[in-house]
Backbone bond lengths (Angstrom), bond angles and torsions (degrees), N, CA, C in turn:
res aa  C-N    CA-C-N  psi(-1)  N-CA   C-N-CA  omega(-1)  CA-C   N-CA-C  phi
1 M - - - 1.401 - - 1.551 110.65 -
2 K 1.413 114.26 -12.91 1.395 115.62 -168.13 1.619 108.35 -74.26
3 N 1.226 121.46 -12.61 1.467 127.38 -178.73 1.641 110.44 -90.60
4 I 1.349 112.35 0.15 1.422 116.69 178.60 1.634 111.52 -100.39
5 T 1.357 109.82 131.26 1.503 113.99 173.56 1.510 117.68 -125.45
6 V 1.147 118.53 139.95 1.508 124.50 176.15 1.495 109.21 -117.12
7 W 1.271 117.93 124.41 1.490 118.82 175.51 1.580 104.76 -128.90
8 S 1.457 109.20 146.11 1.371 117.56 -173.83 1.541 108.67 -130.23
9 D 1.354 119.05 142.26 1.432 126.20 163.19 1.432 109.57 -72.53
10 K 1.363 113.75 163.23 1.401 118.43 176.71 1.514 115.55 -103.66
11 D 1.401 117.88 -65.00 1.421 113.84 -173.87 1.518 113.52 -77.82
12 G 1.360 114.30 133.18 1.410 122.47 -171.82 1.571 110.92 86.48
13 V 1.308 120.37 1.87 1.489 125.19 -177.07 1.595 96.93 -128.74
14 I 1.367 115.04 -97.45 1.420 120.70 -178.58 1.520 114.11 -59.27
15 A 1.378 116.51 -38.66 1.316 119.73 172.43 1.545 115.59 -99.82
16 V 1.262 119.28 139.16 1.606 115.92 -173.28 1.389 109.41 -68.73
17 Y 1.420 121.67 138.26 1.379 125.38 176.11 1.514 111.79 -77.30
18 E 1.209 113.89 124.86 1.487 122.87 178.78 1.563 111.41 -115.51
19 P 1.396 120.34 100.20 1.380 125.16 -171.03 1.584 112.30 -47.05
20 Y 1.356 113.91 -46.62 1.467 116.01 -170.64 1.540 112.20 -58.14
21 V 1.353 118.89 -26.47 1.389 125.53 -179.64 1.403 109.67 -60.27
22 Y 1.319 122.86 -41.46 1.430 130.06 -177.96 1.568 118.57 -99.69
23 K 1.308 111.80 -26.33 1.511 113.59 -174.46 1.711 105.71 -131.94
24 P 1.411 111.04 83.82 1.451 108.55 -177.11 1.489 112.01 -69.87
25 K 1.341 117.22 158.60 1.521 114.13 177.73 1.362 120.83 -66.71
26 D 1.377 116.99 -23.93 1.451 119.62 -179.65 1.531 97.54 -99.91
27 P 1.286 114.76 119.05 1.518 124.38 -178.76 1.490 114.48 -68.70
28 N 1.507 114.53 -9.38 1.471 117.03 179.86 1.648 107.30 -95.28
29 E 1.371 115.44 -5.57 1.343 118.30 -176.18 1.538 114.06 -88.03
30 T 1.242 114.87 141.82 1.521 114.62 -175.33 1.595 108.34 -78.77
31 P 1.388 115.36 124.72 1.514 118.24 -178.32 1.567 107.28 -44.55
32 L 1.347 106.69 151.61 1.436 113.74 -174.77 1.706 115.14 -68.12
33 F 1.336 108.24 -30.51 1.514 115.23 -179.97 1.520 109.26 -70.02
34 M 1.404 116.61 -24.64 1.459 121.16 176.88 1.517 118.68 -84.56
35 Q 1.408 117.91 -1.40 1.344 121.91 -178.28 1.549 113.10 -93.22
36 E 1.261 109.75 115.21 1.599 117.07 -170.91 1.497 105.78 -66.75
37 G 1.300 123.07 138.51 1.372 130.35 177.86 1.508 114.85 87.73
38 V 1.289 120.20 -5.81 1.421 125.10 172.60 1.560 113.64 -68.41
39 H 1.368 114.44 -37.35 1.519 122.77 177.59 1.524 107.79 59.58
40 Y 1.379 116.68 43.45 1.474 119.65 -178.95 1.671 107.72 -62.06
41 Y 1.272 119.63 -41.21 1.425 118.47 -172.15 1.572 115.92 -79.64
42 K 1.437 109.97 -5.63 1.475 109.66 167.76 1.433 119.41 -89.98
43 N 1.367 116.20 -4.16 1.449 125.07 -179.46 1.478 118.39 -132.83
44 C 1.413 113.74 10.04 1.549 116.70 -179.59 1.598 106.89 -69.90
45 K 1.392 111.30 165.71 1.490 125.73 -175.94 1.451 108.38 -80.14
46 A 1.329 114.86 136.28 1.418 124.74 176.60 1.446 117.54 -89.41
47 D 1.320 122.72 143.23 1.399 125.33 179.31 1.480 108.69 -97.48
48 K 1.388 114.33 90.17 1.484 120.11 -171.21 1.512 114.82 -56.04
49 R 1.311 112.31 -34.46 1.492 115.35 179.68 1.436 118.84 -58.34
50 I 1.298 121.67 -43.61 1.417 122.71 177.81 1.469 111.32 -80.08
51 I 1.379 120.70 -33.37 1.403 118.64 173.32 1.468 114.99 -63.35
52 N 1.314 120.79 -29.20 1.373 127.10 169.69 1.495 117.70 -60.40
53 A 1.448 103.57 -43.36 1.439 112.84 176.94 1.539 110.91 -58.69
54 Y 1.370 115.51 -53.05 1.429 124.62 -178.34 1.517 109.98 -56.43
55 K 1.358 117.57 -37.28 1.485 122.37 -175.08 1.477 105.76 -67.26
56 L 1.376 118.74 -37.79 1.512 123.79 178.05 1.512 109.76 -66.91
57 I 1.377 121.06 -36.81 1.410 121.17 -178.09 1.537 110.99 -70.37
58 N 1.426 108.91 -45.94 1.496 115.98 174.42 1.658 115.00 -55.85
59 K 1.244 114.76 -34.95 1.443 118.64 -177.50 1.531 112.35 -83.60
60 D 1.423 116.71 -46.69 1.337 120.09 -173.85 1.520 116.83 -83.39
61 Y 1.337 116.66 -17.56 1.410 125.26 178.43 1.527 111.44 -131.03
62 P 1.300 118.53 66.79 1.481 125.95 -177.79 1.612 111.42 -58.87
63 D 1.225 118.04 -20.64 1.504 116.15 179.52 1.414 114.64 -92.06
64 V 1.383 117.87 -2.68 1.438 119.31 177.66 1.514 106.67 -85.44
65 L 1.305 122.12 127.47 1.349 124.96 173.69 1.467 112.31 -74.67
66 F 1.427 114.28 115.59 1.403 121.34 -179.04 1.587 110.14 -117.18
67 T 1.317 116.35 130.63 1.394 120.36 -170.27 1.462 111.11 -147.27
68 V 1.408 121.07 135.31 1.337 130.75 177.38 1.516 113.68 -93.79
69 L 1.358 114.26 118.60 1.452 116.83 177.83 1.490 110.17 -111.79
70 T 1.397 122.46 128.59 1.329 118.23 171.41 1.482 115.70 -142.98
71 N 1.305 113.20 138.61 1.419 119.84 -171.57 1.412 115.10 -85.66
72 V 1.359 122.64 145.17 1.484 124.90 -178.25 1.633 103.39 -121.92
73 V 1.132 111.64 174.42 1.552 111.90 -179.40 1.472 120.36 -53.57
74 D 1.196 119.83 143.26 1.515 121.21 -167.86 1.526 106.97 -78.57
75 S 1.336 116.25 -173.60 1.373 125.52 -169.66 1.632 114.88 -72.62
76 T 1.441 110.80 -8.04 1.523 113.55 -178.17 1.606 102.26 -84.16
77 A 1.262 122.44 -13.33 1.467 124.16 -179.74 1.575 110.15 -88.20
78 P 1.382 117.11 161.63 1.461 116.83 -179.42 1.464 112.00 -60.97
79 V 1.285 120.21 140.68 1.418 126.28 176.10 1.556 113.19 -51.94
80 S 1.310 113.32 -40.26 1.431 121.36 -177.32 1.554 107.35 -63.97
81 L 1.283 119.92 -38.51 1.376 120.31 -178.75 1.498 117.53 -67.32
82 A 1.439 108.24 -39.15 1.473 119.25 175.69 1.415 113.61 -63.86
83 K 1.373 120.40 -36.75 1.383 126.93 175.50 1.472 110.55 -69.83
84 E 1.263 120.65 -39.21 1.493 124.82 -176.47 1.562 105.47 -64.14
85 H 1.350 120.46 -49.45 1.484 131.62 177.66 1.589 103.51 -52.27
86 M 1.324 120.29 -56.92 1.464 124.47 -171.53 1.615 109.34 -54.88
87 T 1.400 109.91 -46.92 1.403 116.74 -173.29 1.616 113.18 -70.58
88 D 1.313 107.70 -39.79 1.589 116.02 -178.65 1.548 104.78 -71.44
89 K 1.265 122.66 -39.72 1.586 118.18 -179.70 1.465 107.05 -66.45
90 K 1.293 120.68 -39.57 1.442 125.87 -177.34 1.591 110.74 -62.11
91 I 1.193 115.28 -45.71 1.461 125.62 174.25 1.479 108.87 -57.40
92 W 1.335 119.29 -49.36 1.406 126.76 -173.40 1.484 109.07 -65.03
93 I 1.218 118.98 -53.08 1.349 127.23 -177.30 1.571 108.79 -61.87
94 S 1.269 125.24 -38.39 1.394 128.44 171.86 1.499 109.68 -54.33
95 K 1.362 114.42 -45.41 1.481 118.34 -178.13 1.431 112.78 -69.96
96 K 1.335 117.92 -48.82 1.394 125.53 -170.28 1.457 115.46 -81.17
97 M 1.271 118.47 -25.56 1.476 120.52 -178.73 1.575 106.19 -135.43
98 P 1.354 117.36 64.95 1.501 119.11 178.07 1.532 120.04 -61.96
99 F 1.310 110.95 -13.34 1.491 115.70 176.21 1.573 115.89 -76.77
100 L 1.398 110.03 -3.88 1.486 117.08 178.78 1.557 106.21 -88.14
101 D 1.464 115.70 148.54 1.428 120.56 160.55 1.544 107.49 -82.55
102 I 1.324 115.88 102.10 1.345 125.30 -174.09 1.543 115.01 -53.87
103 N 1.299 117.25 -26.51 1.563 121.09 -167.54 1.548 100.04 -93.48
104 N 1.343 126.71 -21.94 1.474 131.08 -174.00 1.544 117.51 -120.47
105 Q 1.241 111.21 -7.28 1.501 116.93 -175.01 1.638 114.97 -120.20
106 F 1.341 113.24 -1.37 1.409 121.21 -170.86 1.537 106.10 -141.54
107 Y 1.454 114.12 131.90 1.466 118.43 179.13 1.569 105.96 -145.27
108 A 1.367 113.51 123.48 1.489 113.44 175.47 1.479 106.03 -104.29
109 I 1.318 114.82 124.02 1.563 122.34 -161.69 1.475 115.31 -128.52
110 Q 1.298 119.73 166.29 1.452 123.10 -176.23 1.565 106.70 -130.32
111 V 1.361 116.46 20.06 1.435 124.90 176.13 1.601 108.62 -122.34
112 P 1.373 124.14 163.42 1.351 122.36 174.61 1.522 110.63 -59.27
113 K 1.346 112.93 148.14 1.458 119.78 -175.48 1.627 115.50 -64.85
114 Y 1.238 114.72 -23.36 1.561 121.16 178.96 1.513 105.84 -66.69
115 I 1.434 114.37 -42.17 1.361 119.93 -164.47 1.613 103.82 -76.61
116 K 1.236 117.82 -46.26 1.588 120.94 175.39 1.483 109.10 -55.58
117 A 1.299 119.90 -44.19 1.430 121.86 -176.06 1.577 113.34 -65.82
118 Q 1.335 116.25 -42.95 1.434 121.56 169.63 1.458 116.53 -60.97
119 E 1.290 115.93 -30.80 1.544 122.43 177.89 1.494 105.71 -74.66
120 L 1.248 121.16 -40.32 1.467 123.10 178.18 1.489 115.01 -65.06
121 L 1.440 113.56 -44.34 1.395 126.72 -179.23 1.433 113.17 -68.79
122 G 1.375 117.65 -33.51 1.393 121.03 -170.64 1.625 114.01 74.28
123 R 1.362 111.43 24.19 1.430 110.58 -175.70 1.627 105.49 -164.95
124 K 1.359 117.06 167.13 1.420 121.11 174.76 1.668 108.56 -66.57
125 L 1.280 109.43 154.22 1.519 113.23 170.01 1.497 113.17 -66.46
126 N 1.374 114.07 156.57 1.474 121.67 163.65 1.502 112.68 -142.65
127 K 1.289 115.61 -179.37 1.495 119.19 -168.61 1.557 110.53 -61.61
128 N 1.287 119.16 -17.40 1.600 118.89 179.76 1.500 104.79 -87.93
129 D 1.323 126.77 13.25 1.488 125.89 171.78 1.428 102.43 -112.76
130 I 1.450 108.35 117.37 1.504 113.69 -174.41 1.575 110.74 -116.07
131 L 1.263 114.70 128.88 1.446 116.67 171.75 1.581 113.59 -108.34
132 I 1.314 110.99 132.87 1.582 116.46 173.88 1.522 103.67 -106.65
133 S 1.285 111.37 126.35 1.549 119.64 176.85 1.522 112.34 -152.74
134 D 1.213 113.24 161.45 1.536 115.27 179.73 1.523 106.08 -102.03
135 Y 1.390 122.63 0.57 1.416 123.65 -166.80 1.482 109.94 -118.90
136 N 1.357 118.79 119.11 1.415 120.51 -176.83 1.521 109.37 -61.91
137 Q 1.283 126.03 -20.46 1.469 122.72 -177.56 1.540 113.20 -83.58
138 D 1.426 112.08 -6.48 1.408 118.30 165.00 1.527 112.69 -88.31
139 L 1.345 113.56 -40.06 1.515 120.50 -168.63 1.613 110.79 -77.78
140 I 1.325 118.55 -47.04 1.254 120.79 -173.78 1.628 113.82 -66.01
141 P 1.279 117.52 -39.97 1.429 120.43 -179.67 1.727 102.35 -72.52
142 W 1.192 122.35 -32.27 1.475 124.89 -179.10 1.522 106.63 -62.87
143 E 1.395 114.31 -50.29 1.440 114.38 -178.15 1.541 114.74 -69.97
144 K 1.184 119.41 -34.50 1.546 126.90 167.36 1.486 108.60 -52.06
145 A 1.270 118.62 -41.51 1.625 120.94 179.41 1.395 107.63 -72.95
146 G 1.235 122.24 -11.04 1.510 124.17 -177.30 1.424 120.77 111.44
147 G 1.302 119.98 -5.37 1.402 126.86 -179.14 1.625 111.74 -84.85
148 T 1.349 111.75 177.32 1.415 119.37 178.82 1.550 109.12 -102.36
149 G 1.291 118.42 138.64 1.500 118.01 173.99 1.461 113.74 -117.22
150 I 1.298 115.30 136.93 1.557 117.09 171.34 1.545 107.46 -129.59
151 K 1.383 111.38 130.56 1.415 119.07 -171.01 1.468 112.16 -94.20
152 Y 1.314 116.05 124.61 1.443 121.55 -176.40 1.640 108.86 -87.54
153 L 1.298 114.01 117.58 1.505 116.46 -175.08 1.470 104.74 -93.10
154 N 1.372 112.68 118.32 1.453 123.67 -167.22 1.582 111.39 -105.80
155 G 1.340 111.97 -4.14 1.559 117.07 -175.36 1.393 112.95 92.37
156 Q 1.372 117.60 -7.00 1.446 123.59 177.34 1.507 116.90 -107.28
157 N 1.344 109.62 -36.54 1.533 121.23 -177.86 1.610 110.30 -83.76
158 N 1.294 110.87 162.78 1.502 119.02 -176.09 1.774 104.99 -89.38
159 P 1.285 108.09 122.30 1.564 109.14 -173.39 1.474 104.32 -80.67
160 N 1.427 122.98 -12.12 1.519 121.90 178.22 1.481 115.37 -89.84
161 S 1.355 120.25 2.09 1.433 119.22 -170.53 1.608 110.63 -99.31
162 F 1.186 112.52 1.20 1.415 121.40 171.15 1.542 116.20 -134.21
163 T 1.416 113.47 123.39 1.437 121.10 -168.74 1.558 113.66 -82.29
164 G 1.306 116.07 -4.83 1.481 116.39 -176.77 1.468 114.42 -90.32
165 A 1.283 117.41 -156.02 1.442 125.05 -177.56 1.487 112.15 -72.89
166 K 1.405 115.18 145.72 1.450 118.51 -177.70 1.488 115.06 -130.93
167 I 1.144 120.21 144.70 1.585 126.89 166.70 1.484 111.82 -93.33
168 T 1.356 113.77 108.35 1.590 112.72 -170.56 1.505 110.60 -90.95
169 P 1.287 118.07 166.42 1.577 119.84 179.48 1.449 117.77 -60.73
170 D 1.314 116.77 -22.69 1.398 119.22 -176.47 1.594 117.81 -85.98
171 M 1.183 113.50 -4.64 1.439 118.15 -178.55 1.579 110.64 -81.28
172 T 1.372 108.79 146.38 1.579 117.38 -175.28 1.607 102.56 -83.89
173 P 1.179 118.88 175.97 1.498 126.74 170.10 1.588 108.55 -66.50
174 T 1.315 116.28 -41.75 1.476 116.19 173.13 1.471 116.97 -61.48
175 Q 1.453 108.90 -43.08 1.539 105.60 -179.18 1.604 112.10 -75.58
176 I 1.319 116.04 -25.79 1.451 114.12 170.50 1.423 114.80 -65.06
177 K 1.293 119.11 -42.54 1.542 116.33 176.06 1.518 109.12 -61.99
178 S 1.318 123.04 -47.71 1.452 124.63 177.92 1.463 113.88 -55.80
179 F 1.412 115.13 -39.57 1.481 118.34 178.84 1.399 115.62 -67.18
180 I 1.262 118.64 -41.51 1.486 128.93 167.65 1.466 116.80 -48.59
181 M 1.448 110.60 -58.15 1.436 121.27 -176.73 1.518 110.61 -69.98
182 S 1.279 120.35 -26.96 1.430 120.82 -170.66 1.568 105.94 -69.16
183 F 1.241 120.02 -23.33 1.543 118.55 177.37 1.489 107.68 -60.46
184 F 1.284 117.54 -41.12 1.426 119.76 -178.82 1.483 113.57 -73.21
185 F 1.415 115.44 -51.80 1.342 117.11 -179.97 1.446 123.47 -58.72
186 F 1.350 115.87 -41.74 1.447 126.74 179.04 1.527 112.05 -66.59
187 T 1.372 114.36 -49.35 1.438 117.62 -173.60 1.515 113.95 -84.22
188 T 1.323 114.00 -24.93 1.479 110.55 179.09 1.534 116.34 -112.76
189 W 1.358 116.47 -59.87 1.439 119.64 176.24 1.437 110.95 -57.82
190 F 1.404 121.52 -52.93 1.471 116.76 -171.21 1.509 114.19 -64.21
191 V 1.261 116.06 -41.97 1.432 118.62 -177.20 1.490 112.00 -68.13
192 S 1.429 116.42 -39.91 1.513 118.16 -178.45 1.526 108.65 -67.31
193 S 1.324 116.29 -43.56 1.428 121.79 -177.33 1.462 109.21 -59.57
194 I 1.281 121.39 -43.54 1.518 123.94 -175.45 1.491 107.30 -70.58
195 R 1.297 120.17 -31.24 1.447 126.23 177.07 1.481 109.97 -61.35
196 S 1.391 120.29 -39.86 1.335 124.32 -175.51 1.475 112.70 -84.57
197 L 1.341 118.21 -5.45 1.470 119.60 176.72 1.471 112.31 -95.74
198 T 1.317 120.76 -27.36 1.445 123.66 -177.63 1.464 114.80 -151.96
199 N 1.394 120.82 154.24 1.438 124.84 179.74 1.623 106.61 -97.62
200 E 1.266 117.98 2.84 1.491 124.57 -167.84 1.602 104.49 -103.99
201 I 1.378 120.38 24.37 1.368 119.65 -172.52 1.623 106.75 -92.45
202 S 1.396 108.62 138.48 1.378 115.00 179.56 1.516 116.31 -164.30
203 V 1.254 123.43 160.18 1.494 122.05 -168.54 1.458 101.61 -107.77
204 Y 1.245 116.05 133.97 1.529 127.35 -178.77 1.644 98.29 -84.53
205 H 1.341 123.50 -57.55 1.328 119.17 -169.46 1.651 105.71 -158.91
206 S 1.237 116.27 145.25 1.449 122.49 -173.73 1.479 111.18 -139.79
207 F 1.359 116.93 118.58 1.456 119.60 177.81 1.530 106.70 -97.47
208 K 1.407 111.97 91.29 1.317 116.02 179.81 1.603 120.77 43.41
209 L 1.356 110.64 62.96 1.424 117.28 -178.76 1.619 112.30 -70.28
210 A 1.241 111.53 88.46 1.546 112.86 -172.36 1.498 107.60 -130.21
211 Y 1.378 116.26 152.06 1.356 116.91 177.44 1.570 119.36 -59.65
212 T 1.377 110.46 -33.97 1.390 119.90 -177.83 1.545 115.40 -79.91
213 S 1.435 119.82 -2.35 1.360 116.73 -176.67 1.718 96.04 -141.75
214 F 1.228 114.57 39.03 1.493 114.44 -171.46 1.522 112.16 -63.05
215 S 1.390 117.17 -35.46 1.400 118.32 -175.47 1.581 114.35 -68.32
216 K 1.435 114.99 -10.39 1.406 117.61 170.55 1.494 116.66 -105.29
217 S 1.344 113.46 6.30 1.454 117.53 -167.77 1.634 109.96 -80.46
218 I 1.274 115.19 143.04 1.547 117.18 174.09 1.572 103.01 -130.21
219 M 1.314 116.58 133.24 1.366 117.76 167.85 1.516 109.28 -136.42
220 I 1.288 114.89 146.62 1.526 118.44 176.76 1.511 109.88 -126.00
221 V 1.367 113.23 120.84 1.370 114.15 -176.18 1.441 111.26 -119.99
222 S 1.412 115.11 136.43 1.431 123.53 -174.74 1.547 106.18 -90.98
223 M 1.360 112.56 134.00 1.647 122.91 174.68 1.415 105.17 -129.26
224 G 1.295 115.01 85.39 1.495 117.57 176.12 1.572 106.66 69.29
225 S 1.303 112.66 -126.93 1.497 116.03 -178.98 1.567 114.42 -84.19
226 Q 1.428 114.90 -4.99 1.495 117.56 -179.06 1.491 106.34 -105.23
227 V 1.353 114.50 151.67 1.440 122.17 177.07 1.537 104.39 -122.09
228 L 1.254 113.71 134.33 1.523 122.08 173.52 1.509 112.93 -102.19
229 H 1.320 118.31 122.86 1.437 122.46 176.85 1.538 106.00 -99.53
230 C 1.287 118.17 118.49 1.444 123.60 -179.11 1.543 114.72 -115.43
231 T 1.234 118.49 114.12 1.392 123.89 168.81 1.444 114.22 -124.24
232 D 1.259 121.56 123.14 1.439 127.26 -170.69 1.595 102.94 58.05
233 S 1.370 115.12 -124.51 1.479 117.82 -178.96 1.582 111.06 -108.79
234 T 1.266 114.74 20.36 1.337 118.71 -179.09 1.662 108.82 -99.58
235 I 1.334 113.82 135.02 1.416 115.34 176.98 1.578 106.43 -126.91
236 T 1.357 111.80 132.27 1.495 119.80 176.66 1.503 114.28 -134.56
237 M 1.278 118.82 139.66 1.349 130.62 -172.14 1.530 108.32 -69.98
238 L 1.334 124.76 125.78 1.476 119.49 177.24 1.571 103.64 -125.23
239 L 1.279 117.03 -177.18 1.372 129.54 179.12 1.475 108.41 -78.29
240 P 1.348 120.76 149.60 1.428 125.90 178.82 1.611 107.98 -60.89
241 M 1.305 117.76 139.29 1.494 118.03 169.99 1.495 105.30 -148.09
242 K 1.374 111.88 175.35 1.505 117.31 -178.71 1.454 113.64 -67.59
243 V 1.296 116.30 141.10 1.413 125.60 -172.25 1.465 110.48 -129.10
244 T 1.354 117.77 157.29 1.443 125.11 171.14 1.565 105.90 -116.69
245 S 1.184 112.23 173.54 1.502 117.85 -166.91 1.506 107.52 -83.65
246 L 1.366 113.28 147.75 1.452 123.54 -173.65 1.554 108.02 -79.82
247 P 1.478 114.33 118.88 1.397 116.57 -174.54 1.611 114.52 -60.98
């Protein structure tokens, strides 16, 4: 499990996305988050559902590297505002997610998330590096860099603008935890374990078995006279059928 990493955005995921903060009704008004001294990020609302899911991952899978990456205003904004955001977000995370090691599991950054993750890991991203974000401009570059993106649907973003996996509003913390970890268990542990049990393993059919569309994936594996039908993390015994070789 030490090669598995889970990364999360903050704003719009761990912290509730509030549109008025970023898009004021008056186009001539400075957005609230850009107003120095307001300290919005120090007092914003927490999304307890996803925080509880992350708490479960941190508790149940201590070997999994879990990190929060949050962007602050870029270098075109006043340095003092960027420092304010960094400080406020760190204070907020310390209060809302006390189970994290704030010095090693939280980073406020001014570069794309995939760049910071690769810097911390000392390697390129791979499919075992998962990012949860509500923002396509985080997810798409992350996937292009080799990682796996999961879009967090927060009620404000477009569920159809990202073709990959999604965490939906109806999922419980336990379901979210299982959904995130199922990417690793199904695609790595499950297949490798089955390979070790028999030489008669093969796939009958696969509808785009991909990490980024895992919730829609279907794989049928033949194990001798038995066939396993796998969809998401559910495994059901089926009757034997003709199979083709596992790629």
